[in-house]
C-alpha positions, 0 to 999 in steps of 0.5 A: 480746087483741091486747096478750096476743099482743104480749106472747107474741111479746115473751116469746119473744124475752126468754127467749133473753136472760134468762141469759148462761150457757149451761147444757146439757141432760143425758142423765146429770147430767154429760154434755152433749147437743146440743139436736137430740138425740133426745128419748129421750136427754134427761132432766129429771134433774139433780144439784142444784136449781141445775142444774135451774134452769139447765136450766129456763132452757135449755129456755125459750131452746130454745123461743124459738129453735125458735119464732123461727128468724130471729135478726135478728128475735129480736134486734130484738125485745129493745129493745121488751121490755127495759124492759117489766115485764110482759114480763120477768115473763112470761119469768120465769113461763115459766122458773118453770114449767119449773123446777117440772116439773124439780123434780117430776121430781127428787123435789124433790132429796130 
């Protein structure tokens, strides 16, 4: 249990560093929306699967920064999970779950 909690904390920090890209949340597939925008303005709809994947990464990163607001702590944790295969896989799982939701919302881009 203690190990699971430690991985949870590590995963939060990891997701922030997964991608150097900075995708944006969209209200229409081409419009940028600030992360602090009201939820009613945000959508999971994207034009392509690639945009959906970038949105999944963005949602994961936003979850991390909302949970751990102290940037120093956030960055200090990176060294501990950067070489931890279990933590890296857990971060990938978080992104995959977001992508699964986004894909369903976009009718799998049919």
